[in-house]
N, C-alpha and C positions, 0 to 999 in steps of 0.2 A: 942676405937672401939669395938663394940659388936661382938659376935660370928657370928651372921647372916651377919653383914656388912663385916666382914673379909672374909667370904666365898664368898659373893657377889662380892667383889672387885677382888678376885682371878678368879672367873668365868668371870668377865668383861675383865680381862686381856686376857683371852682366846678368848672372843668375838672379841676384837680388833685385835688380831693376825689373826683370821680367816677372819675378814672383810678385812684386808690387803691382805690376800691370795686370797680371792675372787676377789678383785680389780685387782690383777695381772692376774688371770685366764680369767676374762671376758673382759679385756681391749681391746683385739684385735678382739672381736667377731663382725661380721657383720650380715647382713640379712640371708645369707645362713646358717651360723652356728647356729643362734638363731632359725631358723625354723626347723632345724634338730631334730629328736627325741631325747629325753633324755632317761635315763634308766628307767623312770617311764612310764608304759603303758598309752598311750593316751595323754601324755604331751610332748610338745616340750621343748627345753631349755628355750624358752621365757616364757613358763608357770612356770617353776621352778623359774626363776628370779622374775616374777610377784608375785608368791606365797610368796617368801621370803621378798619381799618389803612390802606386806600387813601384813605378819607376824610380821615384825619389828614394824609397826604402831600399830598392835593389841596388841603386848606385851608392847609397850609403854603405851597403854591405861591401862593395868593391873598395871603397875608401878604407873601410876597416881592415880589409885584406892587405891593401898596400901599406897601411900604417903599422899593423901589428905583425904581418907575415903569416898570420893564421888564415888558412884557406876559408873564405866566406863567400860562397857563390852568390851571384846576383839573385837567383830564384832557386827554389828547391828543385823545380823541374819545369819544362815548358807547359805541362798540363796544369801544374799548380799556379803558374802565372796566369794562364787563361781563366782558370776557375776563380782566382782572386779578383780579376777584373770584372767578371760577370757578377760575382757576389757583391762587389762594391757598387756596381751600377744599379743594382736592385734596391739599394738602401734609400731611405727618404732623403729629400733635398737637403735638409739641414745637416744630416750626417755626411752626405757626399761632400758638401762644401767644407765642413769642419775637418774631414779626413784629408782633403786636398791641402788645406792651409797647414794642418799639423805635420803632415809628411814633408812638405816643403821646408817647414821650420826645422825639423829634425835633420834634414840634409844640410841646411845652412849652418846649423849649430855644430854638427860634427866637423864639417869642412873648415869652419872658422878655427877650430881647436887643433887642426892638423899641424904637426911640426914641419918646418920648412923642408927638412931632408926627406920626409915621407912622400912628397909630391912626385919624386923621380922613381919611387919604387913601383913595382908592378903587381897587378892582379890579372885575372883573365875574364874576358867578357863572356857573354852567353854562347858565342861561337867557339870559345876556347882560345882566342887570340890574346896575347899579352897586351895590356894597356897600363900606362902609368897613371898615377893619381891625377896628374894634370889632364890627361886625356879623359878621365872620368868626369872632371869638371866640364870639359868641352861637350861630352855626351849629354850632360844635364842641360846645358845651355841650348844645345841643338834640339832636344826634345821640347823644351819650353817654347822655342821659336816656331818650330814647324806646327805644333799642335795648337798654338794660339790661332793660327790661320784655319786649321781644321775645325775649330770650335764653331766657325761660321757665325761670328758675332761682329762682323764689320772689319775684320783684319785680313788683308792679304799678306803674303810673305814680304813684299817690299815695305809695307807699313811696319811690320814687326822688326825687320832688319834695320829700318830707319831709327829705331830706338837704341840700336847697339853700336852704331858708328863703326870704328875700326874692327870690332869683334865680328862684324859681318864676314870678314875674311876667314876667321876660324870656323864659323858655322858652315860656310860653303865648302871649306877644305875638309871638314868632317864628312860631309856627304860625298865628296869626291873619293876620300879614302874608303868609304863604305862600298863604293861602286867601282873601285879600281879594277877589279877583274873583268869588268864589262866595258871599260873605256879604252878606245884606241889612243894612239899618240894624238894629242889634242891640246889646243890652247883655248881656255875659256876666259872671257872678258866681260865684266859687268860691274856697275856701281863704283867705278874707279879702281877696281882690283883686277888682278890677272892671275890665273892659275895655269900651270903647264904640266901636262902628262906626257911622258916619253921624252927621248933625247932630242928628236928632231920633228916636232909636230908640224904637219903640213896643212892642217885644218884649224881654222879659228871659228868658234861658236860664240856669239855675243848677244847680249840683251841686258836687262836689268839683273841685279843680283838675285832679286826675288824670283824672276823668271827662270834663271839658271837653277836655283834651289828647287823650284817646283818640278822642273824636268828631272833633275838628279834623283829626287825622292819619289818619282812616279806620280806626281800630282798634276802633271801636264805631259802632253806628247812632244813638247818642244816647238810647236808650230809658231809660237810667238817669237822664237829666237831667230837670229840671222846666222847663216852659214849652213854647212852640210851636217845637219844634226843626226848623230847616230841613234838608232833605235835601241832602247834599253829594255831589258826584261822587267817584269813586274817587281815592285819593291817588296822585299821579304821582311 
């Protein structure tokens, strides 16, 4: 087993764990609960589920690209992605839940069949940046983590990260990587983990891992953190 495949399989264990957690959380949701607002402005819970379903299919496309070498974009276009989420959110409750579960299963099934050597191969994300198959697995874990809190069904980010144990480090690192252009030389500390940006960081920002992740992903202004917290632009 290669280093990349070993990391990918650990991340996929986390994906499966959160897929199971999601199934428990959404199992009893009906129309009123799905039409209620999520923690994301302008999105209902139905939008969150539709987004995650299309995300699973899009990331499976990137695994296909890494595995086969055949260019397979995550989405046909930004407009098609948005339209698919809106269309999915308008479906009936039973269809929304079934779509979520089926798309998660398709991602898991394809990932489970990936040969070890494919995890180090590259595709390109929505922004055109190269990502290995292992990073794609991390992307899926991050989406499941963050949006379980966004669903507004009793989970904050610390509770979700508590399910992941050591994989917390990977999820926060993914957010850091996504925000790298906006972060100065900085040391982040939380949940028993530490992340360093820059060669000689003079500032330490600390809090729980969930508080750090909320700030990095634009879900808080960082007021709960200790240290000189930089202001970040809106999450795109």
